[in-house]
C-alpha positions, 0 to 999 in steps of 0.5 A: 881124916887126920885134919878132922881128928886133930881139929876135933881134939883141939876143939874139945880141949878149948871147950873143956878148958873154957868150961873149967875156967868158968866153973872155977870163977863162978865158984869163987876161986882166986885168979891165981888158983884158976890159973894153976888149975888150968895149967894142970888141966891143959897138960893132961888134956893135951896129952890125952888128945895126942894119945887119942889121935895117935891111936885113933887115926891108924886104927881107923885106917886099919879097920876101914877096909874090913868094915867096908867089906862087912857093911857094903850098904853103908858105902852108899852103893846099895 
């Protein structure tokens, strides 16, 4: 669970930053401007990913048991 959440967050960061770089390059931005934009977005994106994982992982473990009791058919037993 933890490895999946972190891998998903990091994959999103890479894809988002790649998209942003390609978009800026296609719009004709200078290389230095693209570098500054990406560094700014990198900090914000990684901060968001860490916050999301820190909240989502414990929340999943807290809600997992209650959801399993409420929806027993989803566990594959019926």
